N, C-alpha and C positions, 0 to 999 in steps of 0.2 A: 393967141387962139389957142383954146386945149388942142392937144394932140390926138387925131381920127382914132374913133375905135380900133381897138385890132384884137380883142379878146371876148369869148362868150363861154359860155357854160351852160348846159342844159341838164334838167333833172327829170325823173318821171317816176310815178309811183302809180300803180293800177287803182288796187283800191285803197292804197294811199294819195298816191297821185305824180302825175306827169312832169317834174318839175324841170323846164328849160333855164338854164344861167349862161348868161353871155358874160365873162367874168373881166374884171377888169378893161372895162371898151377904151383906157385914154392912157393907158401908161406906156410911156417910152421901152422901148427893148433894154435899155440900159438898167432899168426899174428892177429892185431886189424881189421879183415875182416870178418863179420857176414855171413855164409853162401856163403862162397867164391866158392864150388864148387857145390852148387844147390842140396844139398845130402840131406837135411833137409825135412822132410815129407811135401808135399804141400797141404794147405788146402783153394782151392781157396776164393777169389782171391788174398791171401796173401803170397808172397814169403819171408820168413823171412830173416830179415836184409836189406832189398832193399827196394827203394820206387819206386813205379810204377807212370805213371805220362799218361794221353792221351788228347789228342789234334788234331787241323786240320793243315794241309799244304796247306792251299789254296793260299799261296803267292810265293809257290817256295824257290828256292835256291836265294839269294840276287846275284846281277848281278855281275862280266860280266857274259851273259849266258852261254858263252863256258866254265867258271871255270878259274882257277883252285880255288875249294871251299873248304873252311876250316867249324871248328867248328861254327865260328862266320856267316856263310852264313845260317845257319839252322834260318829258320821262324815257332815259335810255336804259333800259332792262340788258343787262348779260352782254355788254360790249366787249367785240371779239370772240364771245363764244356760243352767240344764237345770233340768229336771224341768217341770210345769203345775201351775198354780194352780188347785187343785180345794179351796179355804176360803172359806164364804160363810155367810150366816145363813141361818139355819132357822126355822120357825115350828110351832104345835101339832100334833102328830099322833106316831103311833107308827113308832120305826123298822122297815123291812123287811125288815133281816136277821135280826131278832131273835127270829122262830120263835114256841114255845110260850109264852114269857114274856117277853111284851111289852116292851119299853123306850118310855119316851116320850120325844120329843126333845127339851122343854123341862122342866126341873126348876122353875125359878122365873120369874116376869114371862110375855111374849107370846113372845120370842126367844131364841135360842143361835145358837151358833156349830158349823157342822160343820167340821174340819180335814181336809183331804185326801179329801174324799168318792171313795171306790170309785178311790182312787190305787193304780194295780197297777203291777208291777213293781218298779223301784228307785225311783218316786217316791215325794219328802218334801217335805212342807210344815208351816213354823212359825208360827203368830203371836205378835209380843211387842209389851211396851210397858215403858216406864220411867216410874216415878213417883216423888215426892220426900215421906219425911215430914214434913209443915209441919205448922203449924199448924191447919189444918181437918181433922188426922186427931185425934178425942178419944180420950185416956186412957180406958179403959174402968173398971170398977169394980174391976179385979184390979192397976191401974196400969200396965197396957201398952198399946202398941198392937196393933191385930191386921187381919189380911188373911184375909178369909174366900173361899172358893170352891168349887163342886162340878164334879165330872166323870163320865163314864161313857164306859168304852172299849168300843169292838167291833172285833175282829179276826179276820181270817180267816187261819186256820192253813196255814201251809205247808207244815207237816211237816217243817220243816229241824232244824238245829242251832239250840241257843236264842240264840248271836249271829247268825245269818241268818233268825231269823222277824220279822216285821211288828211293829213295837214300839210304843211311846208313851213320850213322854218329858214331865212336868210339873215344872217348876222354879222357885223364887221365890231370888233372890241378892241380897244385900246389896252391890252393886257398889264401895261406899263402903270398905268392910272386905274384898270379897273372901269374905265368910261365906257359906255356904250355910243358908239357910232353911228349904226343901223340898225333896225332890229325889228323884224317883221315875221309875224306867224300869221298863218290864215288858213282858215278849213274849208273844204270842199261846199258849195252852194253858199257861202258867206256872205251873210246881207251887206248893201251897201257898196258891193264890187261888180262892176259890171262883167258878169261871166258870158260867154258864149256856153251853150250846152246841148247835148245830143245823144241820146240812150245813155242816159243817166252820167256824162260825164259833162265836168265843167275845166275851163280852160280860159284865158285872157292871151291878149295880144300880147308881144315881147316888152318888158318895162325896162326903162334905163334909168340908172341910181347914180347919183353923183355925191358921195360923201367927200364934203371938204375940210380938212385939219389944218390948225395953224400951225405957223413955223415952229412955236415950241413944241411941235410934237417930233422933230427931229430926234433921232436915236431911238426912237420909241417902237415895242413889238406891236403888230396888228393881227388878231386870228380872223381869219376869213373863213366863215361855215357856211356849208348848204346841205340841208337835209330834207328828207323826205321821210313820210311814215303814215 
């Protein structure tokens, strides 16, 4: 049996989107993920164990204008020198942008993270952490390592072409091999996604992801990234 969910991460960007992430929902406390559940006391602007970055999204997503887009499509201008830090810890409650189908701010535990809350215009925020698959990561019954997380996007539609819409990116990368383990870039009102919508805001329920890695991943470095712009 996999260990129960323990982590959440949430992120939001207004003209970009409100992107809720419940991160690493199955990792034991001994795993090398610092503050995976975002339960550590928050002293602004620090989120223990995580690196925040601010930037601007003046170039949109790399063509083709209609997608499909990947993490390589994300363009970050002026990292650390432009944009506003709008990423912080949130607690229980429902998101005020989600209208008739209310979305809980927290999926597991008591806290989550909101990325780029009400980040208007070109504002972009990212939250990252690098971890090492070491002996504290147990091999589960299927003989693999697992990273589990959950997220919920909430985006305001700007009525633009797909490459110019508010978007979110969730990525899990094996930086030891440059292998992409999970890569999701979605934009507001994107076709093929079951959205709830109200007053030009589009959102989904919490989504859970299970990234399985082979035993050969032992010793590898994994980069976790959550971005809204």
